[in-house]
C-alpha positions in Angstrom: 5.2 14.0 -25.3 1.9 14.6 -23.7 -0.3 17.9 -24.2 -3.1 19.1 -22.0 -5.1 22.1 -21.2 -4.5 21.9 -17.7 -2.1 19.5 -15.2 -2.9 18.6 -11.8 0.1 17.5 -10.1 -1.2 15.8 -7.0 -4.3 13.2 -6.9 -6.0 14.2 -3.2 -9.0 15.6 -2.3 -8.0 18.9 -3.6 -6.4 17.6 -7.1 -9.3 15.9 -7.6 -11.8 18.0 -7.0 -9.8 20.7 -9.0 -9.3 18.3 -11.9 -12.7 17.3 -12.4 -14.1 21.0 -11.9 -11.6 21.7 -14.7 -12.6 19.0 -17.3 -16.2 19.8 -16.3 -15.9 22.8 -18.3 -14.6 21.1 -21.8 -10.7 21.1 -20.4 -8.2 18.7 -21.2 -7.3 17.2 -17.7 -4.2 15.4 -16.9 -3.8 14.7 -13.2 -0.5 13.2 -12.1 0.4 11.2 -8.8 3.6 9.9 -7.7 1.3 7.3 -5.2 0.3 3.7 -6.5 -3.6 5.0 -5.4 -5.1 8.2 -5.4 -6.6 9.7 -2.2 -4.4 7.9 0.2 -4.8 10.7 3.0 -8.9 10.5 2.3 -8.2 6.5 2.5 -6.8 6.5 6.2 -8.9 9.4 7.7 -11.7 9.3 10.1 -10.2 5.9 11.1 -11.1 4.7 7.8 -14.3 6.3 7.6 -13.3 10.0 6.4 -14.5 13.0 8.2 -15.4 14.7 4.6 -16.7 17.9 5.9 -18.3 19.3 9.0 -21.7 21.2 8.4 -20.6 23.7 11.4 -18.5 25.6 9.5 -20.2 29.1 7.7 -18.8 32.4 6.6 -18.9 33.8 10.0 -16.8 31.5 12.0 -14.4 30.4 9.1 -11.8 32.9 10.2 -11.3 31.5 13.7 -11.4 28.0 12.3 -8.7 28.3 10.0 -4.8 29.4 10.8 -3.2 31.3 8.2 -1.4 34.5 8.5 -4.4 35.9 6.3 -7.4 34.2 8.0 -9.5 35.6 5.8 -8.2 34.6 2.9 -9.9 31.1 2.6 -13.6 32.8 3.1 -14.1 33.2 -0.6 -13.5 29.6 -1.7 -15.3 28.4 1.7 -18.2 31.2 0.8 -19.0 29.7 -3.1 -18.9 26.0 -2.3 -20.2 25.2 1.0 -20.5 21.6 3.6 -23.9 21.8 1.7 -22.8 21.6 -1.4 -20.6 18.4 -0.8 -22.6 16.9 1.0 -25.3 17.3 -2.1 -22.3 15.1 -4.3 -22.1 12.6 -1.5 -25.8 11.9 -1.1 -25.9 12.1 -4.9 -23.8 9.4 -4.7 -25.3 7.2 -2.8 -23.0 7.4 0.0 -24.8 7.2 3.4 -23.4 9.3 6.4 -23.7 10.1 10.0 -23.2 13.1 12.2 -21.1 13.0 15.1 -20.5 15.7 18.0 -19.4 19.2 16.6 -21.0 19.1 13.2 -18.3 15.9 12.2 -19.8 14.1 9.1 -18.1 10.4 8.4 -19.1 7.8 6.1 -20.9 4.9 7.7 -19.0 2.8 5.3 -15.3 2.9 4.0 -13.6 6.1 3.5 -12.4 4.7 -0.4 -16.2 5.5 -1.0 -15.5 9.4 -1.3 -12.2 8.6 -3.4 -14.6 6.5 -5.9 -17.3 9.2 -6.3 -14.2 12.1 -6.8 -12.2 9.7 -9.6 -15.4 8.5 -11.1 -16.6 12.0 -11.3 -13.6 13.2 -13.3 -13.4 10.3 -15.4 -17.3 10.6 -16.4 -16.2 14.3 -18.0 -13.2 12.9 -19.4 -10.0 14.0 -17.0 -7.0 11.7 -17.5 -5.4 10.1 -13.9 -1.9 8.8 -13.7 -0.9 7.2 -10.9 2.8 5.9 -9.7 4.1 8.8 -12.1 6.8 10.9 -10.3 7.2 14.8 -10.9 11.0 15.5 -11.6 10.7 19.4 -12.7 8.6 21.9 -13.8 9.1 25.0 -15.8 7.7 28.1 -17.9 8.2 28.0 -21.8 6.9 30.8 -23.3 2.7 30.9 -23.0 3.2 26.8 -21.6 4.2 24.9 -18.6 6.6 22.3 -19.4 6.8 19.0 -16.7 9.5 16.4 -16.9 8.0 13.2 -15.3 8.7 9.5 -15.2 5.9 9.2 -17.8 7.8 11.6 -19.9 7.1 15.4 -20.8 3.9 16.6 -20.4 2.9 20.6 -21.5 -0.2 22.4 -20.4 -1.3 26.0 -20.4 -2.5 25.7 -17.0 -1.1 23.9 -13.7 -2.7 23.2 -10.7 -0.6 22.7 -7.6 -2.1 20.3 -5.2 0.2 18.1 -3.5 -0.7 18.5 0.2 2.1 19.1 2.8 4.7 17.6 4.5 2.5 15.5 6.8 2.7 11.7 7.3 5.6 11.0 4.8 4.8 7.1 5.0 1.6 8.4 2.7 3.7 9.3 0.5 4.0 12.9 1.0 6.6 15.5 0.0 7.6 18.8 0.0 7.5 19.2 -4.1 4.7 21.8 -3.6 6.8 23.8 -2.2 9.5 23.5 -4.4 7.5 24.4 -7.3 6.3 27.9 -5.4 10.0 28.7 -4.7 11.1 28.1 -8.3 8.2 30.1 -9.6 9.2 33.1 -7.1 6.3 32.7 -4.6 7.3 33.2 -1.0 6.7 30.2 1.4 5.4 30.6 5.5 7.0 28.5 7.5 5.7 25.1 7.3 5.6 22.8 11.1 3.6 19.7 11.8 -0.1 20.7 13.1 -2.9 18.3 14.4 -0.2 16.6 16.3 0.3 14.8 19.6 2.8 16.6 21.9 5.4 15.1 23.8 7.0 15.7 27.2 11.0 15.9 28.4 11.5 12.8 30.6 11.0 14.7 34.3 7.4 15.1 33.4 6.8 11.6 31.4 8.1 9.8 34.3 4.7 11.1 35.9 2.4 10.6 33.2 3.6 7.5 31.1 2.2 5.3 33.5 -0.8 6.7 32.5 -0.6 6.0 28.8 -3.9 4.8 27.4 -6.1 6.8 30.1 -8.7 9.2 28.0 -11.3 11.7 29.3 -12.7 14.9 28.9 -10.7 18.1 28.9 -10.4 21.8 28.0 -6.8 22.7 26.8 -5.8 26.5 26.6 -3.1 28.3 25.1 -3.5 32.0 25.8 -7.3 32.9 24.6 -7.5 29.8 22.7 -9.6 26.3 24.2 -10.7 23.2 23.3 -13.0 21.0 25.3 -12.5 17.8 23.7 -11.4 14.3 24.6 -7.9 14.2 26.2 -5.2 11.0 25.6 -2.3 10.2 27.8 0.4 8.3 25.7 4.0 6.9 26.4 5.1 10.1 24.8 3.1 12.9 26.3 -0.4 13.6 25.3 -3.1 13.3 22.7 -6.9 13.1 21.7 -8.5 15.7 19.5 -7.8 18.3 22.4 -4.5 18.3 22.5 -4.3 17.9 18.3 -6.5 21.0 18.1 -4.2 23.0 20.5 -1.1 21.7 18.4 -2.1 24.0 15.9 -1.4 27.2 18.2 1.3 25.8 20.6 5.0 26.7 20.0 8.1 25.1 21.5 8.9 27.0 24.5 4.9 27.7 25.4 3.0 26.5 27.9 -0.4 24.8 28.2 -3.1 24.9 30.5 -5.3 21.7 31.1 -8.3 21.3 33.1 -9.0 17.5 33.6 -12.5 18.2 34.8 -14.0 21.0 32.7 -16.9 22.2 34.2 -17.2 20.7 37.7 -16.1 21.3 40.8 -13.7 18.3 42.1 -12.8 19.7 45.7 -16.4 20.1 46.3 -17.6 16.6 44.9 -15.0 15.3 46.9 -16.3 16.9 50.4 -19.6 15.3 49.7 -17.7 12.2 49.6 -16.1 12.9 52.5 -19.4 13.7 54.2 -20.8 9.7 53.3 -17.5 7.7 53.5 -15.0 9.6 55.5 -13.2 6.4 55.8 -12.3 6.0 52.2 -8.5 7.0 51.3 -8.4 9.7 48.8 -7.6 8.0 45.8 -10.6 5.6 46.1 -12.6 8.7 46.7 -11.2 10.4 44.0 -11.8 7.4 41.5 -15.5 7.7 41.9 -14.8 11.0 40.0 -12.0 10.1 37.7 -10.3 7.0 36.0 -8.7 5.2 39.4 -5.1 5.1 37.6 -5.2 9.2 37.3 -6.8 9.7 41.2 -4.0 7.6 42.6 -1.5 9.2 40.7 -2.6 12.6 41.8 -3.0 11.7 45.0 0.3 10.4 45.1 2.1 13.4 43.5 0.4 15.5 46.3 0.9 13.0 49.1 -2.7 13.5 50.2 -2.9 9.8 52.4 -5.0 8.7 55.3 -8.4 8.8 55.3 -10.3 11.0 53.4 -12.2 12.2 56.5 -8.7 13.8 58.1 -8.2 15.9 55.0 -9.5 19.9 55.3 -11.2 21.6 52.2 -7.8 23.3 52.0 -6.1 19.8 51.3 -9.1 18.8 48.9 -8.8 22.1 47.2 -4.9 21.4 46.2 -6.6 18.2 44.4 -9.3 20.5 42.5 -6.4 22.9 41.6 -4.0 20.4 40.4 -6.8 18.6 38.0 -8.3 22.0 37.0 -5.1 23.9 36.4 -2.7 21.8 35.6 0.3 23.6 33.6 2.4 22.1 31.4 4.8 22.7 28.9 5.7 20.1 26.3 8.8 20.0 24.6 7.7 19.0 21.1 5.5 17.1 19.2 5.8 13.7 17.5 6.1 15.6 14.2 5.1 14.9 10.7 5.3 11.0 10.9 1.8 11.5 12.8 0.8 15.2 12.0 -2.8 15.4 10.4 -1.6 18.3 8.4 1.0 21.0 8.0 0.7 24.3 9.1 1.9 27.2 6.7 2.7 27.0 3.1 2.7 29.1 -0.3 1.8 32.6 0.9 -2.1 33.7 0.4 -0.4 37.2 -0.5 0.8 35.6 -3.5 -2.6 33.9 -4.6 -6.1 35.2 -5.7 -8.6 34.5 -3.1 -11.2 33.8 -5.6 -9.3 31.6 -8.4 -6.4 30.3 -6.1 -3.9 31.6 -9.3 -0.4 32.5 -8.5 -0.5 37.0 -8.8 3.2 36.9 -10.5 2.3 33.6 -12.6 -0.4 33.4 -14.8 -1.9 30.0 -15.0 -0.2 28.3 -12.4 -2.5 27.8 -9.2 -2.1 26.3 -5.5 -4.9 24.5 -3.7 -5.5 22.5 -0.9 -2.9 21.5 1.7 -0.1 23.0 0.3 -1.3 26.8 0.6 -1.2 28.5 3.8 -4.3 27.6 5.0 -5.0 25.1 7.8 -8.3 24.3 9.5 -9.4 22.8 13.0 -9.3 19.0 13.2 -12.9 17.7 12.3 -13.5 17.8 8.6 -12.6 21.5 8.0 -9.4 20.6 6.3 -11.3 18.3 3.7 -13.4 21.5 3.1 -10.9 23.7 1.9 -9.2 21.0 -0.1 -12.9 20.7 -2.2 -13.5 24.5 -1.8 -9.8 25.5 -3.0 -9.7 22.9 -5.5 -13.8 24.0 -6.8 -12.7 27.3 -7.2 -9.4 26.7 -9.5 -11.4 24.6 -11.6 -13.5 27.0 -12.5 -11.1 28.9 -14.1 -7.6 26.9 -14.8 
């Protein structure tokens, strides 16, 4: 039997942060994970470079950039451990990084540098990490929690659940964190894949599948929410950052509006080309403005043929309308297999926003993706992992 002050379930971003912070306070910390290596999601994130935070995140915009039944829940942790705080740790570790658009920060080198930094920090303050260890059950006995694991029984006065969500099961994701919450009587907000490619029915795919591989800037809207980022046509539907972002808001049966040339007036640009080269075929003229295969597909769909000079402004307006106001209704998503995160999770109503402790179960904490807090694409979910893990580590 192993005894500890704090048992952390999960050696991902939130778990490693929470464990190190608790150990820094002199607590005897044990982190368990069933995976062979810690930080597997960190390793594959950002194309292997780890988009570890977003410097545009502020207390003022956080409620809009995190989805939850209570979007303000995350403010306490996020305002006490900020992107600047994590950047300082990255700098102290000597990890070189760069900023891409929209405040997204990435490692210059491999994402595993972030995992190594977190593990080194944990071990430097005396925390223990055991990988390849499955959690079989956990219960409360008196003042202690007792976990049955593949390495034997572990007892602890505090437990931090940092097991992540259901996304990317090939990386070892499971729903164990939700099961632990339910066993202790905590409510779960319905979970679903988020930051995930969307799929089309066969009829729509007949038009879009031949465009697979084409990427371009687009504005994708759902109600009052819109994202201006890259869009990618796939053999199953649509992907790219704009689609991943909107997928967190989309629900089955909902329609999306897509502008394939945001900030432009394609009809007016086509009219200018008509003045210079009226003998051009419409699809060749449109190919000067958009990817050629997309231009050809649009003109074929609208049956706009012949010479550009033969088409009126009304005809060109049809092309503009099709490009600027494409109404689509996906039938589903690619699911947890490719989803970057899980929407929903342990209800924030059941947790203390400052400490992440379960209100009805003293000593039990939930951090990171397992909680009903989901950020935008671009480093927001890692920042939630660092901040929520930090918050629990101050008190567990």
